[in-house]
C-alpha positions in Angstrom: -118.0 108.2 -93.2 -121.2 106.7 -91.8 -123.8 109.1 -90.4 -126.6 108.1 -88.1 -129.5 110.5 -87.8 -131.4 109.7 -84.6 -135.1 110.8 -84.3 -137.6 110.3 -81.6 -139.2 107.2 -83.1 -137.4 106.6 -86.5 -133.7 106.9 -87.4 -131.7 106.7 -90.5 -128.2 105.5 -91.4 -126.3 106.9 -94.4 -123.0 106.3 -96.0 -122.9 102.5 -95.9 -121.3 100.4 -98.6 -123.5 97.7 -100.1 -121.8 94.8 -98.2 -122.2 96.8 -94.9 -125.8 97.5 -95.7 -126.6 93.8 -96.4 -124.9 92.8 -93.1 -126.9 95.5 -91.2 -130.1 94.4 -92.9 -129.5 90.8 -91.8 -128.8 92.0 -88.3 -132.2 93.9 -88.2 -134.2 91.0 -89.7 -136.5 88.4 -88.3 -138.0 85.2 -89.6 -141.8 85.0 -89.9 -143.4 81.8 -88.7 -144.6 79.7 -91.7 -147.7 78.6 -89.9 -148.6 82.3 -89.4 -148.3 82.9 -93.1 -150.3 79.8 -94.2 -153.0 81.8 -96.1 -150.5 83.9 -97.9 -148.3 81.1 -99.2 -147.1 79.3 -96.2 -143.3 79.5 -96.8 -140.6 80.9 -94.6 -140.2 84.7 -95.0 -137.6 87.0 -93.7 -138.7 90.5 -92.8 -136.2 93.3 -92.4 -136.8 96.4 -90.2 -134.2 98.3 -92.2 -135.8 100.0 -95.3 -134.1 100.7 -98.6 -133.2 104.2 -97.6 -131.5 103.1 -94.4 -134.4 103.9 -92.1 -135.0 101.9 -88.9 -136.9 102.2 -85.6 -134.9 104.1 -83.0 -135.5 101.3 -80.5 -133.0 99.2 -82.6 -130.3 101.9 -82.3 -128.2 99.7 -79.9 -128.1 96.9 -82.5 -127.0 99.4 -85.3 -124.3 100.9 -83.0 -123.0 97.4 -82.2 -122.8 96.6 -85.9 -120.9 99.8 -86.8 -118.8 100.2 -83.7 -115.5 99.4 -85.4 -116.1 101.8 -88.3 -115.9 105.6 -88.4 -119.3 107.0 -87.7 -121.0 110.1 -86.4 -124.4 110.6 -84.7 -126.7 113.5 -85.4 -129.4 113.9 -82.8 -132.7 115.1 -84.4 -134.8 114.3 -81.3 -137.1 117.0 -80.0 -138.6 117.3 -76.6 -142.3 116.6 -76.2 -144.5 119.6 -76.2 -145.3 120.8 -72.7 -148.8 119.9 -71.5 -150.9 122.7 -70.1 -151.3 122.7 -66.4 -154.7 124.3 -66.3 -157.4 123.9 -68.9 -159.9 126.7 -69.4 -163.3 124.9 -69.4 -166.7 126.4 -70.3 -168.4 123.9 -67.9 -167.9 122.5 -64.4 -166.3 119.1 -64.6 -167.6 116.2 -62.5 -165.7 115.1 -59.4 -164.5 111.8 -61.1 -163.1 113.8 -64.0 -161.2 116.1 -61.7 -159.8 113.1 -59.8 -158.7 111.5 -63.1 -156.9 114.7 -64.1 -155.2 115.0 -60.6 -154.1 111.4 -60.8 -152.7 111.8 -64.3 -150.7 114.9 -63.2 -149.2 113.1 -60.2 -148.3 110.0 -62.1 -146.9 112.0 -65.0 
């Protein structure tokens, strides 16, 4: 069974067969422009965003799910909420008006 561990920024897929892993690696790959790699050889390179242990950026989760949708898989959510920000800061000095306005603007925008 395939297990996908989803983290805040990086996820991992486990339990793939070698053929499935190769297909997923091809799905999560892109081709580097040869002109951009001129000084390092200048030939066509293919970069994969799937590492050897099955790790990939969480932003590509939709592509991974599309690739394994017909297989039996489970998702383990390892995401954690961000730490709450303090509402009031204890300062040893009096902040300038511009600094207070910036803090108020940041709190209202989020």
